[in-house]
N, C-alpha and C positions, 0 to 999 in steps of 0.2 A: 630521529631521522629528520632531514629538512624537507618540508612539504612544498611542492609547487601548487599551482591552482588545480582544483578538482571540478570537473564538469558534472552537472546533474541534469540529465535529459529526462524530461517529464512527458509521458504519453498521456494525452488529455491535458495539455499544457495550460489551458486557460479556464479549466473548471474551478469550482470553489476551493477545493483542497490545494490544487496546484497554485492558484493565485495567492492564497494566504501563505503558502510556503515561500514563494518568491518575495512577497511584500514583507513577511515576517523576517526572513533572512537579512534583507537589506536594512530593515529597521533595527535589528539586533547589531548588525555590523556597524551601523552609524551611532549606536548607543542611544537610540531614540526610545527603545522599549526594553524592559528587563526580560531575561530568558525564561519566563514562567512556562512550564510545561515541557521543557527540554531536559530530559534526564542526563544527557551527555554534558550539560552545563552545571551539574551538581557535583559535590565532593566525591561521589562514587567514582568519577572518572579522573580525579586528580592524579597526575603522574602518567597518564596515558596520552601518547602523542597523536591526538586526533587532529584532522585538518581544521583550520579556523573557519568560522562562519563567513568571515570576510573573504576567504579564498574560494568560496563556492561560486561557480559561474553557471547560470541557468539557460536552458534552451528546451525545445521540445516540439512534439507533433500536436497539432490542433486542427480539428475538422471544421470549426466555425470561423467566420470572418470577424476576428476580434484581435485585440492585443492586451497587454497587461494594464495600461492605464484605463482602458475601457472596461475590462473585466473587474478591476479593483473598484472603479467607480460604481458599477452596477451592483457589486457585492455590498458596498457601503450603503447604497440607497435601499436595498432590499433587506439586508440582514442587520444593518446598524452596528457593525463591529468596527469597521475602519473609519476613522474620522478624516474629514477633508484636509485638515492641516497636515496630517501625516502623509496623505497621498500627494499633496502639493510638494512637500519636501522631497519625496521619493520619486517625483515624476521623471526626472532624467534617468534614474536607475531603472525604472520600469520600462522606459523607452529603449534603453540599451539592451535589456533582457528580451524585449520584443523583437529586436533585430535577429535573434537566434531562433525565432519560431519558423516552423516549416509546415506545409500542408500535411494533414494526417491521412491515414489509410482506413478505408471502410472494408472490412473483411467479413463476409456473411453477417451483416448487421441485422438487428431486430428492427421492427417498424419504428419504434420510438427513436432509435439512433439515426435512422434515415431522415426522420423529421427534423432532428436537431441539426443535421448536416445540410439541410435544404438551403441553397444559396450560400453555402460555406466555402471552405478552401480544402477540397478533397484531392489528394494526390491520385493520379491516374496510373494504374498498373493492371495488367490483364492476367498475370500468372503469379503463383507464389514466388517463383524465382525473381521476377522483376520487382515484387513488393520487398523482398528481403534485400535485394541489391539497392533499391531506393532508400530503405531505412539505413543501411550501412553507409551509403554515400553521405547521407545527412550527418550521421554520427562521426564519420571520419573528418568531414569538413569542419564540424563544430570543434573537434579536438585540435585540429591543425590550426584553425583560424585564431584560436585563443591560446595556443601553446600549452594545452592542459596536460598535466602529468597522467591523469586517468579520467575516465568518464563512468559515472554510475547511472544506469538506466532505471527509472522508477515508473512502474505502470500505475497510473491513476485514472485510467480510462473507464468508461461505463461498464457495468457488470454484463458479462456475456452469459447466454444460456448454458446450462451444464453440458459437458461434452460426453458423448459416447465414444470412448477411445477406440479407434481402428487399430488393427494389428500393426500398422506402420509406426504407431506411436510407442510401441513396446521397445524398439531398439533404434539406435541412432542411424544405422545404415538404411533401414526402411524409411525413416523420417526424411533423411536427405533425399532419397529417391522421390518421395512425395513432393518435396519442395521444388525439385527440378522439373516437376510436371508442368503441363501446359494449361491446366485448369485449377481453379481454387476449389478443392474438395470441401464439402460441408463441415468436415471435422476441423478444418483449419480456421483459426480465429486471429484477430489482431494481437491478442496477448501472447499467443503461442509464437507467432511469427516475429514479434518484437523481441521476445525472449531468445529465440533462435539467433536472430541477427546480432543481438548484443553479446551473447555468450560466445558465438562464433568469432567475434572480434576480440575476445578476451576482456570484455567489459562486465563488471558486476551487474546483477539484475535484482531488483526489488519488486515483488508483486504485492501491491497494497490492496488488491481487489480479490474477490472470491473467484475470479476467472482462473483458467488453468495455468496460464503463464509458463514458468519454468519447471512446474512440478510434474509434468508428464515424464515417464521413464526415459524416453529418448533424450530429453533435454537435461535431465539429471546426469545422464551418461556424458553428454556434451560438456557440461560444466566440469566434470572430472577430467575429461580429455584435455580441455583447454586450461585447466588449473585456475578456475574462476569461482569466487564465492557468489552465492545467490540465496534468496530467502523469500518467504511468503507463508501463508496467504491470508488476505483480508484483514486490514488494519482493525485492531480492537480498540474502539474509542468510547463506547457508550454503554448500552444495555448489556451487551455480552461481557464487557469489562466488569460490570457490577456482578453479573452471574458467576464469573470465575473467582470472584472474591467471596461471594455470599454462599455459594453451593457447598464449599468445604465445611461451613458451619454446621449444616444439617448432617453431613457425613460424619463429622467429628463428634457429634452428640448422638449418633445412631438414631436419628429421627428419619422416618420414612417419608420421602416426598412422594405424594400421590399424583399431583398435577402441577405443572408450571406453565402458565399461559402468559404469553407476551404479545402485547399489541403496540405496534409502532406506527407513527405518523411522521411524514416528512414531505417537504414540498419543493425541494431544489431539483436540479436536473437529474440527480441520482434517483430521486423519487419518481420523476417522470419516466425514466428508463425502467425502473422497477414496477411500474404499472403494467409493463408487459409481463404476462404470467411466466414465460420461459425464463426471462432474466431474473424474475423474483424467486424462482425455484433455486437458483444458485445461491442467492443471499440467505434464504431461510435454511437451506441445508447447512451452510456455514455457521449460522447462529445456533442451530440445534445441537451440533456435534459436541460442543464443549460441555454442555450441561449433562448429557447422557454419559459422557466419559467420566466425569467427576463423581457423579452419584452412583453409577454402576447399577441402576435400577432398570431391569429389563422390561418391566411392565409400566414404566413411567409414562404418563400421558403428558407430552410436552409439545407445544405448538407455538409457532411465531407467525403473526399476521402483520403484513406491511401494507399500509394504505398511503396513497399519494394524496396529499392535502395541499394544493397550490398556495394557499394563503400563508402557510407556515414558512415558506421558502427554505432557508438553510437551517432553520431551527427544528431539531428533531425532538419528538416527544415519545416516550415509551412508558407504558403502564404494565407492570407485571403482577400477577396474582399467583401466590404459592400456597397450595393446599397440602398439609402434611399431617402425618400421624405420629402421636406421642405415646407415652406409657399407657398401657391397658386399653389401647385402641382409641384414645382421645383424639378427636379431630380438631386441628387448629389451622390458622391461616396467617399469611403475611402479605402485604402489598407494598410496592414502592413505585414512585414515579420519577423518571429521569428526563430532564429537559436540558438540552445543551445545543450550542452552535456546532453543527457537524464538522465544518471545515476548520474552525478554531481548535477543536479537539484533535483533529487529524494532522494538521500541518506540522506541529512540533515533532510528532512521531516520524514524519517523512524526513525531517532534517536529521533526527537521531539516526535513522536507518541508513540514510545516505552517508553519514559520517562513519558509521560502523562498517558499512560495506567497503568504503574507501580504505579504512584502516586494515580490514582483513585482507584486502587486495594488496596493500603495501607490505603486509607481513608474509605474503606468499601463500595464504590459505586458499582452500578451494572446497567446492561442494556446498551442501546446505548448511546455513548458519543457524543451527538449532538453538544456540544460546540466545537468539533474539525471539524466542517463542512468546515471551510476555507481550510482544507488540501485535500478535496476530490471533484471530479467531480460530483459524485452522492452521497451526504451525506445521510446516512441511518437515518431514523426517523425524518427528517426535510425537509421542502420544500424550505427554504431560499437559494437562489443562488447568491445573491449580495455579492461580496467578502468583501466589507467594512462592511456590516451588519454581515456577518459571523465572521469577526474578532472581532466585538463588543461582540458577544456571548462568544468568548474565553476570552476577556478582563474582562467581567463581572464574568466569572467563576474564573479567577485568583484573581480578586479583593476580591471576597467573601472568597476564601480560605486563602488569605493573611491575611484578617481581622480575620478569625477563628484562624489562627496560632498565631496571636498577642494576642488574648484573652486567648488562652491556656497558652502561656508563662506568661501572666499577672497573671493568676490564680495560677500558680506555684510559 
């Protein structure tokens, strides 16, 4: 199929992950950097008609008063990942993407998020209906202004506290009634309203955060009604990625894991938001779920601790201690340390997922994209947590579509 340009609308558009996504895409499009970290640029996807990196057009919602040149420069100075020569070369590209930024929405924010938005660019809306209408207006204008064939909405905003789902979230009719209300109920969040706005317009939605997003039952129903693909939740980039590779080793050798303790330190804005106990609860729940599912140990003692350490900025450090039992009750242990740049690990995944969502949409697919499970800590719609088995799901999906495309070409 001949692709037109694809829009990628980022919620949390100038955060570290979003900024590296935009900078990285333009660097790859210009041939300034190799596509390290992008699975969609490996031979696995040969023969699959994905949209080109150069055909991605970026925009998004941002609550802070900044743009891509400023955000990229700040990232370069604090994290040391982006060099000045690259930013100078891409300056005009980043300015062009900045013209597509729009003020973001604060919906029942935690205290840390309010602090981030102080003196920022927050859109004003008094009811859930006007918030959704404002989001959809921005998305429509973005698509029309650039003549985009489709728009993929990616949630990269700060982690929200865990939701206690009200009865209205169980079915689409009840949710629609809530959205038409005159007040923003506590259960409504930015991720849920962005997901609703996108799916209602027929736009694919990617939830890269542990927030609820499109995973609530009413929005799963909406995606099916509109015939739209969506996926989530919580991008798997570091410690949990290692866990989902390592934990099957213990299960495969019938070794009993007694305790698995994880301690995380990070200092970027994500870390600042996670210093709020309610937001942190969402993240630790997501990180715990994979381990317990793989090991199947009901009495496993597993705990994840996250501390905000400002001096680390975007560099995340995780230390894990695994205490396990072997033959005849012998007690043994294993430890590992993971250190990585959080945004540099996440950005290529965002590009992969945006391309996969656009491809699925072009194929007329709808509902949860369970074949993308390998990208998420809490993959929606599927229980499998073993990373190798998750990759096999993706490989099977690609193989099927590659064969379908060969047959289409053969028929022509």
